[in-house]
C-alpha positions as CSV (number, residue, x, y, z in Angstrom):
1,M,129.6,104.6,92.6
2,T,129.5,102.2,89.8
3,I,126.8,101.4,87.3
4,G,126.6,97.9,88.7
5,L,125.8,99.3,92.2
6,M,123.0,101.5,90.7
7,L,121.5,98.6,88.8
8,T,121.5,96.5,91.9
9,L,119.8,99.1,93.9
10,A,117.2,99.7,91.2
11,A,116.5,96.0,91.1
12,L,116.0,95.8,94.8
13,A,113.7,98.9,94.8
14,L,111.5,97.4,92.2
15,V,111.2,94.2,94.3
16,D,110.3,96.4,97.3
17,S,107.7,98.1,95.2
18,T,105.6,95.0,95.2
19,S,105.2,94.7,99.0
20,F,101.9,94.9,100.7
21,G,102.6,98.5,102.0
22,T,103.8,99.8,98.7
23,L,101.4,98.1,96.3
24,G,98.8,96.0,98.1
25,I,97.3,98.8,100.3
26,P,97.5,101.4,97.5
27,V,95.4,99.2,95.2
28,Y,92.7,99.1,97.9
29,L,92.9,102.8,98.3
30,L,92.8,103.3,94.5
31,L,89.3,101.7,94.7
32,T,88.0,103.2,98.0
33,T,89.3,106.7,98.4
34,R,90.1,110.0,96.7
35,T,93.4,110.4,94.8
36,S,94.6,113.1,97.2
37,R,94.3,110.8,100.1
38,L,96.1,108.0,98.3
39,L,99.0,110.5,97.5
40,I,99.0,111.5,101.3
41,Y,99.5,107.8,101.9
42,L,102.3,107.5,99.4
43,V,104.1,110.6,100.5
44,T,104.1,109.3,104.1
45,V,105.4,105.9,103.0
46,V,108.2,107.5,101.0
47,G,109.1,109.9,103.9
48,F,109.1,107.1,106.4
49,Y,111.4,104.9,104.5
50,F,113.7,107.7,103.7
51,L,114.1,108.6,107.3
52,V,114.5,105.0,108.3
53,G,117.2,104.6,105.7
54,V,119.1,107.8,106.8
55,G,118.9,106.5,110.4
56,L,120.2,103.1,109.4
57,M,122.9,104.5,107.2
58,L,124.2,106.7,110.0
59,G,123.6,104.1,112.7
60,L,125.1,101.2,110.9
61,S,128.2,103.1,110.1
62,T,128.6,104.0,113.8
63,V,127.7,100.6,115.0
64,V,130.2,98.9,112.6
65,D,132.9,101.3,113.6
66,N,132.4,101.0,117.4
67,F,130.9,97.6,117.9
68,G,132.1,95.6,114.9
69,Q,133.8,92.9,117.0
70,A,130.9,92.7,119.5
71,L,128.5,92.0,116.5
72,E,130.6,89.0,115.5
73,S,130.6,87.6,119.0
74,Q,128.9,84.3,119.9
75,A,126.3,86.1,122.1
76,A,125.3,88.3,119.2
77,H,125.0,85.3,116.9
78,W,122.8,83.5,119.4
79,V,120.6,86.6,119.7
80,Q,120.3,86.7,115.8
81,F,119.6,83.0,115.7
82,A,116.8,83.2,118.3
83,L,115.3,86.2,116.4
84,G,115.3,84.2,113.2
85,V,113.8,81.2,114.7
86,G,111.1,83.3,116.4
87,L,110.2,85.0,113.2
88,F,110.0,81.7,111.4
89,A,107.7,80.2,114.2
90,L,105.5,83.3,114.1
91,S,104.9,82.8,110.4
92,F,102.9,79.7,111.1
93,R,100.3,81.7,113.0
94,F,99.4,83.5,109.7
95,D,99.6,80.4,107.5
96,P,96.0,79.8,106.0
97,K,96.5,76.1,105.5
98,R,97.6,75.6,109.2
99,R,94.8,77.7,110.4
100,A,92.3,75.7,108.4
101,K,93.6,72.5,109.8
102,L,93.2,73.9,113.4
103,G,89.6,75.0,112.5
104,K,90.6,78.7,112.8
105,P,89.2,81.4,110.5
106,E,91.5,82.6,107.8
107,R,93.0,86.0,108.5
108,R,92.7,88.8,105.9
109,F,94.3,92.2,105.8
110,E,92.1,94.7,104.2
111,P,92.9,98.4,105.2
112,R,90.0,100.8,105.5
113,A,90.1,104.2,103.9
114,G,89.7,107.4,105.9
115,G,90.6,111.0,106.2
116,P,94.2,112.5,105.9
117,R,95.1,111.6,109.4
118,T,94.0,108.1,108.8
119,M,96.0,107.9,105.7
120,V,99.2,109.0,107.6
121,M,98.5,106.5,110.4
122,L,98.0,103.7,107.9
123,A,101.2,104.4,106.0
124,L,103.2,104.6,109.4
125,T,101.7,101.4,110.6
126,A,102.3,99.6,107.3
127,G,106.0,100.8,107.3
128,L,106.6,99.8,110.9
129,L,105.1,96.4,110.3
130,E,107.0,95.8,107.1
131,V,110.4,97.5,107.5
132,A,112.0,94.8,109.5
133,T,111.0,92.2,107.0
134,M,111.8,94.1,103.8
135,L,115.0,92.3,103.0
136,P,115.7,94.0,99.7
137,Y,115.4,97.4,101.5
138,L,117.7,96.3,104.3
139,A,120.1,94.8,101.8
140,A,120.2,98.1,99.8
141,V,121.1,100.0,102.9
142,G,123.7,97.5,103.8
143,I,125.1,97.7,100.3
144,M,125.4,101.4,100.4
145,T,127.1,101.3,103.9
146,T,129.6,98.7,102.8
147,A,130.4,100.9,99.7
148,E,131.3,103.7,102.0
149,L,129.6,106.4,99.9
150,P,129.7,109.9,101.1
151,P,126.5,111.7,102.2
152,G,126.3,113.7,99.1
153,V,126.0,110.4,97.1
154,W,123.9,108.2,99.3
155,V,121.3,110.7,100.4
156,P,120.1,111.4,96.7
157,L,120.5,107.7,96.0
158,L,118.4,106.7,99.0
159,G,115.8,109.3,97.9
160,A,115.7,107.8,94.4
161,Y,115.4,104.3,95.9
162,V,112.3,105.1,98.0
163,L,110.7,107.0,95.0
164,V,111.2,103.8,92.8
165,M,109.3,101.9,95.5
166,I,106.1,103.7,94.6
167,V,106.4,103.8,90.8
168,P,104.1,100.8,90.0
169,T,101.4,102.5,92.2
170,L,101.8,105.7,90.4
171,V,101.6,103.9,87.0
172,L,98.3,102.3,88.2
173,L,97.1,105.7,89.2
174,A,98.0,107.2,85.9
175,L,96.3,104.3,84.1
176,R,93.2,104.6,86.2
177,T,93.0,108.3,85.4
178,A,93.4,107.7,81.7
179,A,91.5,104.4,81.3
180,G,88.8,105.1,83.8
181,E,86.1,102.3,83.7
182,W,88.2,99.9,81.5
183,L,90.7,99.5,84.4
184,E,88.3,99.3,87.3
185,P,87.3,95.7,87.1
186,K,90.9,94.6,86.7
187,L,91.9,96.6,89.8
188,E,89.0,94.9,91.7
189,R,90.2,91.5,90.7
190,L,93.7,92.4,91.8
191,R,92.2,93.8,95.1
192,A,90.3,90.5,95.6
193,W,93.4,88.4,94.9
194,L,95.5,90.5,97.3
195,A,92.9,90.2,100.0
196,K,92.7,86.4,99.5
197,H,96.5,85.9,99.6
198,S,97.4,88.6,102.1
199,A,97.8,86.3,105.0
200,S,100.0,84.0,102.9
201,M,102.1,87.0,101.9
202,V,102.7,88.0,105.6
203,S,103.4,84.3,106.5
204,W,105.9,83.9,103.8
205,T,107.6,87.3,104.5
206,L,108.1,86.3,108.1
207,A,109.3,82.8,107.2
208,I,111.9,84.0,104.7
209,A,113.2,86.7,107.0
210,G,113.5,84.4,109.9
211,F,115.1,81.7,107.9
212,L,117.7,84.0,106.4
213,L,118.5,85.4,109.8
214,A,118.8,82.0,111.5
215,R,120.8,80.7,108.7
216,D,123.2,83.5,108.7
217,A,123.8,83.1,112.5
218,A,123.9,79.3,112.3
219,V,127.1,79.3,110.0
220,P,129.4,80.8,112.7
221,L,127.6,79.1,115.5
222,F,127.5,75.5,114.3
223,F,129.8,75.2,111.2
224,A,132.7,77.5,111.9
């Protein structure tokens, strides 16, 4: 494991830390619920992504070893291309400008606070909705798989990765505890901005993920 690999993974984790599930929702919860419930949400998010990462690391290694040639087949590329086009098309359903032209109301994603069970379900839902489109996270798992790291290395490395994903939220939590009323209006403005642009963020995430999947499949299908 090289320093370059660690820096790459750290950079990808910081990008992931700005997603709606790791920063957007926690900002809402900072303003609407108790600290203990926010921590339940964060622990659930970290646990979810860690287990998904372990599953992907083990599964990708097995898939690559056993089905490497099948994954490079024309049929597999067509499936990937169709999935990419589908995600790209789906992104327009969330685009605020398109919805405005069609006379449809703008969609906003504002989570509601609740008890511990609600926090766990909210975290799992956010993780399930985001994991397929969190390209830095998937890229990080792919990099660790390609590097053929032993479990004694990639398990703690993956654990550190998912912890870095919640660092900005922990910093905001510490600042809110220390600064109190001074930070409150700034968090409220951030919450309002996230609410206003939440649909655009979802739209762009789906569009980028779809484009990259389709582009990756299009090269061997049409330009090989």
